[in-house]
PDB file of N, CA, C and O in Angstrom, chain B, residues numbered from 101:
ATOM      1  N   UNK B 101     272.136  12.328 -56.907  1.00  0.00           N
ATOM      2  CA  UNK B 101     272.243  13.787 -56.755  1.00  0.00           C
ATOM      3  C   UNK B 101     273.273  14.605 -57.520  1.00  0.00           C
ATOM      4  O   UNK B 101     274.280  14.851 -56.857  1.00  0.00           O
ATOM      5  N   UNK B 102     273.254  15.105 -58.818  1.00  0.00           N
ATOM      6  CA  UNK B 102     273.812  16.121 -59.417  1.00  0.00           C
ATOM      7  C   UNK B 102     274.141  17.465 -58.730  1.00  0.00           C
ATOM      8  O   UNK B 102     273.301  17.967 -57.982  1.00  0.00           O
ATOM      9  N   UNK B 103     275.291  18.051 -58.944  1.00  0.00           N
ATOM     10  CA  UNK B 103     275.610  19.084 -58.201  1.00  0.00           C
ATOM     11  C   UNK B 103     275.695  20.430 -59.227  1.00  0.00           C
ATOM     12  O   UNK B 103     276.429  20.511 -60.213  1.00  0.00           O
ATOM     13  N   UNK B 104     274.758  21.463 -58.741  1.00  0.00           N
ATOM     14  CA  UNK B 104     274.235  22.625 -59.489  1.00  0.00           C
ATOM     15  C   UNK B 104     275.888  23.090 -59.793  1.00  0.00           C
ATOM     16  O   UNK B 104     276.860  22.973 -59.046  1.00  0.00           O
ATOM     17  N   UNK B 105     275.807  23.630 -61.111  1.00  0.00           N
ATOM     18  CA  UNK B 105     277.030  24.306 -61.477  1.00  0.00           C
ATOM     19  C   UNK B 105     277.324  25.631 -60.762  1.00  0.00           C
ATOM     20  O   UNK B 105     276.372  26.411 -60.800  1.00  0.00           O
ATOM     21  N   UNK B 106     278.456  26.088 -60.094  1.00  0.00           N
ATOM     22  CA  UNK B 106     278.908  27.211 -59.525  1.00  0.00           C
ATOM     23  C   UNK B 106     278.196  28.288 -60.191  1.00  0.00           C
ATOM     24  O   UNK B 106     277.939  28.089 -61.378  1.00  0.00           O
ATOM     25  N   UNK B 107     277.740  29.638 -59.559  1.00  0.00           N
ATOM     26  CA  UNK B 107     277.278  30.687 -60.105  1.00  0.00           C
ATOM     27  C   UNK B 107     278.745  31.411 -60.013  1.00  0.00           C
ATOM     28  O   UNK B 107     279.427  31.530 -58.995  1.00  0.00           O
ATOM     29  N   UNK B 108     279.099  31.926 -61.516  1.00  0.00           N
ATOM     30  CA  UNK B 108     280.249  32.728 -61.783  1.00  0.00           C
ATOM     31  C   UNK B 108     280.067  34.013 -61.705  1.00  0.00           C
ATOM     32  O   UNK B 108     279.539  34.326 -62.772  1.00  0.00           O
ATOM     33  N   UNK B 109     280.236  35.190 -60.883  1.00  0.00           N
ATOM     34  CA  UNK B 109     280.379  36.311 -60.992  1.00  0.00           C
ATOM     35  C   UNK B 109     281.339  37.042 -61.429  1.00  0.00           C
ATOM     36  O   UNK B 109     282.344  36.350 -61.590  1.00  0.00           O
ATOM     37  N   UNK B 110     281.545  38.472 -61.782  1.00  0.00           N
ATOM     38  CA  UNK B 110     283.026  39.369 -61.749  1.00  0.00           C
ATOM     39  C   UNK B 110     282.977  39.373 -60.486  1.00  0.00           C
ATOM     40  O   UNK B 110     282.071  39.082 -59.705  1.00  0.00           O
ATOM     41  N   UNK B 111     284.328  39.827 -60.294  1.00  0.00           N
ATOM     42  CA  UNK B 111     284.261  40.175 -58.691  1.00  0.00           C
ATOM     43  C   UNK B 111     284.167  41.888 -58.593  1.00  0.00           C
ATOM     44  O   UNK B 111     284.697  42.815 -59.205  1.00  0.00           O
ATOM     45  N   UNK B 112     283.178  41.764 -57.462  1.00  0.00           N
ATOM     46  CA  UNK B 112     282.331  42.761 -56.851  1.00  0.00           C
ATOM     47  C   UNK B 112     283.709  43.861 -55.974  1.00  0.00           C
ATOM     48  O   UNK B 112     284.696  43.392 -55.408  1.00  0.00           O
ATOM     49  N   UNK B 113     283.387  45.296 -56.094  1.00  0.00           N
ATOM     50  CA  UNK B 113     284.558  46.167 -55.147  1.00  0.00           C
ATOM     51  C   UNK B 113     283.972  45.676 -54.015  1.00  0.00           C
ATOM     52  O   UNK B 113     282.904  45.064 -54.001  1.00  0.00           O
ATOM     53  N   UNK B 114     284.863  46.011 -52.765  1.00  0.00           N
ATOM     54  CA  UNK B 114     284.084  45.957 -51.314  1.00  0.00           C
ATOM     55  C   UNK B 114     282.999  46.534 -51.338  1.00  0.00           C
ATOM     56  O   UNK B 114     282.039  45.850 -50.984  1.00  0.00           O
ATOM     57  N   UNK B 115     282.782  47.712 -51.675  1.00  0.00           N
ATOM     58  CA  UNK B 115     281.651  48.279 -51.066  1.00  0.00           C
ATOM     59  C   UNK B 115     280.454  47.627 -51.839  1.00  0.00           C
ATOM     60  O   UNK B 115     279.555  47.121 -51.167  1.00  0.00           O
ATOM     61  N   UNK B 116     280.379  47.605 -53.263  1.00  0.00           N
ATOM     62  CA  UNK B 116     279.339  46.570 -53.221  1.00  0.00           C
ATOM     63  C   UNK B 116     279.159  45.211 -52.821  1.00  0.00           C
ATOM     64  O   UNK B 116     278.043  44.694 -52.876  1.00  0.00           O
ATOM     65  N   UNK B 117     280.399  44.449 -52.330  1.00  0.00           N
ATOM     66  CA  UNK B 117     280.285  43.467 -51.694  1.00  0.00           C
ATOM     67  C   UNK B 117     279.449  43.612 -50.224  1.00  0.00           C
ATOM     68  O   UNK B 117     278.721  42.782 -49.680  1.00  0.00           O
ATOM     69  N   UNK B 118     279.765  44.754 -49.857  1.00  0.00           N
ATOM     70  CA  UNK B 118     279.058  45.202 -48.198  1.00  0.00           C
ATOM     71  C   UNK B 118     277.995  45.340 -48.156  1.00  0.00           C
ATOM     72  O   UNK B 118     277.353  45.057 -47.144  1.00  0.00           O
ATOM     73  N   UNK B 119     277.272  45.985 -49.609  1.00  0.00           N
ATOM     74  CA  UNK B 119     276.200  46.499 -49.730  1.00  0.00           C
ATOM     75  C   UNK B 119     274.996  45.330 -49.964  1.00  0.00           C
ATOM     76  O   UNK B 119     273.842  45.258 -49.541  1.00  0.00           O
ATOM     77  N   UNK B 120     275.939  44.304 -50.980  1.00  0.00           N
ATOM     78  CA  UNK B 120     274.972  43.409 -50.743  1.00  0.00           C
ATOM     79  C   UNK B 120     274.862  42.274 -49.515  1.00  0.00           C
ATOM     80  O   UNK B 120     273.932  41.504 -49.275  1.00  0.00           O
ATOM     81  N   UNK B 121     276.004  42.426 -48.900  1.00  0.00           N
ATOM     82  CA  UNK B 121     275.887  41.621 -47.589  1.00  0.00           C
ATOM     83  C   UNK B 121     274.908  41.963 -47.181  1.00  0.00           C
ATOM     84  O   UNK B 121     273.912  41.243 -47.247  1.00  0.00           O
ATOM     85  N   UNK B 122     274.893  43.325 -46.562  1.00  0.00           N
ATOM     86  CA  UNK B 122     273.842  44.403 -45.574  1.00  0.00           C
ATOM     87  C   UNK B 122     272.429  44.115 -46.302  1.00  0.00           C
ATOM     88  O   UNK B 122     271.414  44.100 -45.605  1.00  0.00           O
ATOM     89  N   UNK B 123     272.363  43.934 -47.401  1.00  0.00           N
ATOM     90  CA  UNK B 123     270.642  43.537 -48.063  1.00  0.00           C
ATOM     91  C   UNK B 123     270.159  42.067 -47.550  1.00  0.00           C
ATOM     92  O   UNK B 123     269.030  41.737 -47.185  1.00  0.00           O
ATOM     93  N   UNK B 124     271.436  41.222 -47.636  1.00  0.00           N
ATOM     94  CA  UNK B 124     270.688  39.735 -47.004  1.00  0.00           C
ATOM     95  C   UNK B 124     270.635  39.821 -45.793  1.00  0.00           C
ATOM     96  O   UNK B 124     269.599  39.317 -45.361  1.00  0.00           O
ATOM     97  N   UNK B 125     271.385  40.298 -44.911  1.00  0.00           N
ATOM     98  CA  UNK B 125     270.862  39.988 -43.836  1.00  0.00           C
ATOM     99  C   UNK B 125     270.012  41.058 -43.248  1.00  0.00           C
ATOM    100  O   UNK B 125     269.974  41.024 -42.018  1.00  0.00           O
ATOM    101  N   UNK B 126     269.482  41.782 -43.686  1.00  0.00           N
ATOM    102  CA  UNK B 126     268.214  42.824 -43.718  1.00  0.00           C
ATOM    103  C   UNK B 126     266.856  41.605 -44.276  1.00  0.00           C
ATOM    104  O   UNK B 126     265.911  41.332 -43.536  1.00  0.00           O
ATOM    105  N   UNK B 127     266.969  41.199 -45.224  1.00  0.00           N
ATOM    106  CA  UNK B 127     266.218  40.259 -45.734  1.00  0.00           C
ATOM    107  C   UNK B 127     265.969  39.004 -44.791  1.00  0.00           C
ATOM    108  O   UNK B 127     264.870  38.463 -44.670  1.00  0.00           O
ATOM    109  N   UNK B 128     267.384  38.526 -43.997  1.00  0.00           N
ATOM    110  CA  UNK B 128     266.998  37.666 -43.494  1.00  0.00           C
ATOM    111  C   UNK B 128     266.635  37.896 -41.416  1.00  0.00           C
ATOM    112  O   UNK B 128     266.479  37.133 -40.462  1.00  0.00           O
ATOM    113  N   UNK B 129     266.656  39.375 -41.641  1.00  0.00           N
ATOM    114  CA  UNK B 129     266.095  39.742 -39.996  1.00  0.00           C
ATOM    115  C   UNK B 129     265.098  39.765 -40.470  1.00  0.00           C
ATOM    116  O   UNK B 129     264.536  39.023 -39.664  1.00  0.00           O
ATOM    117  N   UNK B 130     263.948  40.155 -41.531  1.00  0.00           N
ATOM    118  CA  UNK B 130     262.694  40.519 -41.809  1.00  0.00           C
ATOM    119  C   UNK B 130     261.956  38.948 -41.909  1.00  0.00           C
ATOM    120  O   UNK B 130     260.995  38.701 -41.181  1.00  0.00           O
ATOM    121  N   UNK B 131     262.427  38.042 -42.756  1.00  0.00           N
ATOM    122  CA  UNK B 131     262.102  36.702 -42.538  1.00  0.00           C
ATOM    123  C   UNK B 131     262.207  36.646 -40.921  1.00  0.00           C
ATOM    124  O   UNK B 131     261.222  36.770 -40.195  1.00  0.00           O
ATOM    125  N   UNK B 132     263.404  36.463 -40.495  1.00  0.00           N
ATOM    126  CA  UNK B 132     263.254  36.165 -38.976  1.00  0.00           C
ATOM    127  C   UNK B 132     262.059  36.641 -38.468  1.00  0.00           C
ATOM    128  O   UNK B 132     261.147  35.862 -38.190  1.00  0.00           O
ATOM    129  N   UNK B 133     261.947  38.102 -38.285  1.00  0.00           N
ATOM    130  CA  UNK B 133     260.675  38.819 -37.766  1.00  0.00           C
ATOM    131  C   UNK B 133     259.278  38.058 -38.371  1.00  0.00           C
ATOM    132  O   UNK B 133     258.607  37.491 -37.509  1.00  0.00           O
ATOM    133  N   UNK B 134     258.801  37.994 -39.695  1.00  0.00           N
ATOM    134  CA  UNK B 134     258.036  37.659 -39.971  1.00  0.00           C
ATOM    135  C   UNK B 134     257.723  36.155 -39.414  1.00  0.00           C
ATOM    136  O   UNK B 134     256.660  35.891 -38.852  1.00  0.00           O
ATOM    137  N   UNK B 135     258.743  35.212 -39.624  1.00  0.00           N
ATOM    138  CA  UNK B 135     258.599  33.752 -38.279  1.00  0.00           C
ATOM    139  C   UNK B 135     258.453  33.876 -37.029  1.00  0.00           C
ATOM    140  O   UNK B 135     257.951  32.999 -36.326  1.00  0.00           O
ATOM    141  N   UNK B 136     258.905  35.056 -36.580  1.00  0.00           N
ATOM    142  CA  UNK B 136     258.375  34.972 -34.747  1.00  0.00           C
ATOM    143  C   UNK B 136     257.032  35.360 -34.991  1.00  0.00           C
ATOM    144  O   UNK B 136     256.237  34.648 -34.378  1.00  0.00           O
ATOM    145  N   UNK B 137     256.409  36.429 -35.821  1.00  0.00           N
ATOM    146  CA  UNK B 137     255.193  36.608 -35.953  1.00  0.00           C
ATOM    147  C   UNK B 137     253.986  35.590 -36.112  1.00  0.00           C
ATOM    148  O   UNK B 137     252.875  35.653 -35.586  1.00  0.00           O
ATOM    149  N   UNK B 138     254.439  34.748 -36.875  1.00  0.00           N
ATOM    150  CA  UNK B 138     253.427  33.607 -37.343  1.00  0.00           C
ATOM    151  C   UNK B 138     253.997  32.638 -36.186  1.00  0.00           C
ATOM    152  O   UNK B 138     253.006  31.977 -35.873  1.00  0.00           O
ATOM    153  N   UNK B 139     254.741  32.342 -35.636  1.00  0.00           N
ATOM    154  CA  UNK B 139     254.901  31.283 -34.505  1.00  0.00           C
ATOM    155  C   UNK B 139     254.008  31.799 -33.292  1.00  0.00           C
ATOM    156  O   UNK B 139     253.333  31.129 -32.510  1.00  0.00           O
ATOM    157  N   UNK B 140     254.201  33.262 -33.356  1.00  0.00           N
ATOM    158  CA  UNK B 140     253.198  33.914 -31.796  1.00  0.00           C
ATOM    159  C   UNK B 140     251.469  33.370 -32.625  1.00  0.00           C
ATOM    160  O   UNK B 140     250.628  33.083 -31.773  1.00  0.00           O
ATOM    161  N   UNK B 141     251.189  33.294 -33.476  1.00  0.00           N
ATOM    162  CA  UNK B 141     249.715  33.279 -34.055  1.00  0.00           C
ATOM    163  C   UNK B 141     249.331  31.866 -33.944  1.00  0.00           C
ATOM    164  O   UNK B 141     248.225  31.494 -33.552  1.00  0.00           O
ATOM    165  N   UNK B 142     250.614  30.836 -34.428  1.00  0.00           N
ATOM    166  CA  UNK B 142     250.278  29.441 -34.309  1.00  0.00           C
ATOM    167  C   UNK B 142     249.724  29.365 -32.675  1.00  0.00           C
ATOM    168  O   UNK B 142     248.553  29.126 -32.381  1.00  0.00           O
ATOM    169  N   UNK B 143     250.772  29.610 -31.726  1.00  0.00           N
ATOM    170  CA  UNK B 143     250.652  29.492 -30.496  1.00  0.00           C
ATOM    171  C   UNK B 143     249.289  30.092 -29.840  1.00  0.00           C
ATOM    172  O   UNK B 143     248.537  29.361 -29.196  1.00  0.00           O
ATOM    173  N   UNK B 144     248.997  31.616 -30.067  1.00  0.00           N
ATOM    174  CA  UNK B 144     247.640  31.737 -29.982  1.00  0.00           C
ATOM    175  C   UNK B 144     246.531  31.054 -30.139  1.00  0.00           C
ATOM    176  O   UNK B 144     245.640  31.127 -29.293  1.00  0.00           O
ATOM    177  N   UNK B 145     246.407  30.230 -31.324  1.00  0.00           N
ATOM    178  CA  UNK B 145     245.636  29.741 -31.945  1.00  0.00           C
ATOM    179  C   UNK B 145     245.580  27.884 -30.926  1.00  0.00           C
ATOM    180  O   UNK B 145     244.705  27.290 -30.297  1.00  0.00           O
ATOM    181  N   UNK B 146     246.300  27.741 -31.103  1.00  0.00           N
ATOM    182  CA  UNK B 146     246.781  26.254 -29.936  1.00  0.00           C
ATOM    183  C   UNK B 146     246.490  26.884 -28.838  1.00  0.00           C
ATOM    184  O   UNK B 146     247.456  26.423 -28.231  1.00  0.00           O
ATOM    185  N   UNK B 147     246.202  27.261 -28.395  1.00  0.00           N
ATOM    186  CA  UNK B 147     245.728  28.061 -26.567  1.00  0.00           C
ATOM    187  C   UNK B 147     244.826  28.050 -26.778  1.00  0.00           C
ATOM    188  O   UNK B 147     244.385  27.349 -25.867  1.00  0.00           O
ATOM    189  N   UNK B 148     243.677  28.425 -27.615  1.00  0.00           N
ATOM    190  CA  UNK B 148     242.367  29.018 -27.744  1.00  0.00           C
ATOM    191  C   UNK B 148     241.598  27.796 -27.751  1.00  0.00           C
ATOM    192  O   UNK B 148     240.591  27.578 -27.077  1.00  0.00           O
ATOM    193  N   UNK B 149     242.411  26.666 -28.941  1.00  0.00           N
ATOM    194  CA  UNK B 149     241.671  25.260 -28.902  1.00  0.00           C
ATOM    195  C   UNK B 149     241.855  24.632 -27.813  1.00  0.00           C
ATOM    196  O   UNK B 149     240.907  23.966 -27.397  1.00  0.00           O
ATOM    197  N   UNK B 150     242.830  24.652 -27.214  1.00  0.00           N
ATOM    198  CA  UNK B 150     243.341  23.618 -25.913  1.00  0.00           C
ATOM    199  C   UNK B 150     242.658  24.236 -24.212  1.00  0.00           C
ATOM    200  O   UNK B 150     242.799  23.744 -23.092  1.00  0.00           O
ATOM    201  N   UNK B 151     241.858  25.573 -24.701  1.00  0.00           N
ATOM    202  CA  UNK B 151     241.566  25.957 -23.368  1.00  0.00           C
ATOM    203  C   UNK B 151     240.248  25.367 -22.637  1.00  0.00           C
ATOM    204  O   UNK B 151     240.001  25.236 -21.439  1.00  0.00           O
ATOM    205  N   UNK B 152     239.450  25.043 -23.858  1.00  0.00           N
ATOM    206  CA  UNK B 152     238.279  24.006 -23.119  1.00  0.00           C
ATOM    207  C   UNK B 152     238.708  22.546 -22.320  1.00  0.00           C
ATOM    208  O   UNK B 152     238.399  22.198 -21.181  1.00  0.00           O
ATOM    209  N   UNK B 153     239.344  21.992 -23.106  1.00  0.00           N
ATOM    210  CA  UNK B 153     240.308  21.122 -22.110  1.00  0.00           C
ATOM    211  C   UNK B 153     240.375  21.657 -20.532  1.00  0.00           C
ATOM    212  O   UNK B 153     239.859  21.079 -19.576  1.00  0.00           O
ATOM    213  N   UNK B 154     241.193  22.994 -20.486  1.00  0.00           N
ATOM    214  CA  UNK B 154     241.770  23.036 -18.762  1.00  0.00           C
ATOM    215  C   UNK B 154     240.321  23.801 -18.487  1.00  0.00           C
ATOM    216  O   UNK B 154     240.219  23.974 -17.273  1.00  0.00           O
ATOM    217  N   UNK B 155     239.561  24.142 -18.956  1.00  0.00           N
ATOM    218  CA  UNK B 155     238.384  24.637 -17.997  1.00  0.00           C
ATOM    219  C   UNK B 155     237.329  23.246 -17.443  1.00  0.00           C
ATOM    220  O   UNK B 155     236.517  23.487 -16.551  1.00  0.00           O
ATOM    221  N   UNK B 156     237.394  22.135 -17.900  1.00  0.00           N
ATOM    222  CA  UNK B 156     236.818  21.050 -17.496  1.00  0.00           C
ATOM    223  C   UNK B 156     237.559  21.166 -15.973  1.00  0.00           C
ATOM    224  O   UNK B 156     237.340  20.312 -15.113  1.00  0.00           O
TER     225      UNK B 156
END
């Protein structure tokens, strides 16, 4: 497996680094919330499919 070349960027001022970090954290939080929502929907669907087996 070949390694990808490292991305080289010009050094950013601290405020820009902090803004970039906050943006990435926000994106991760939104992704985490979306994943949690999808997990709940899948669990509900799974529970509905299993319900007839428990009603017997």
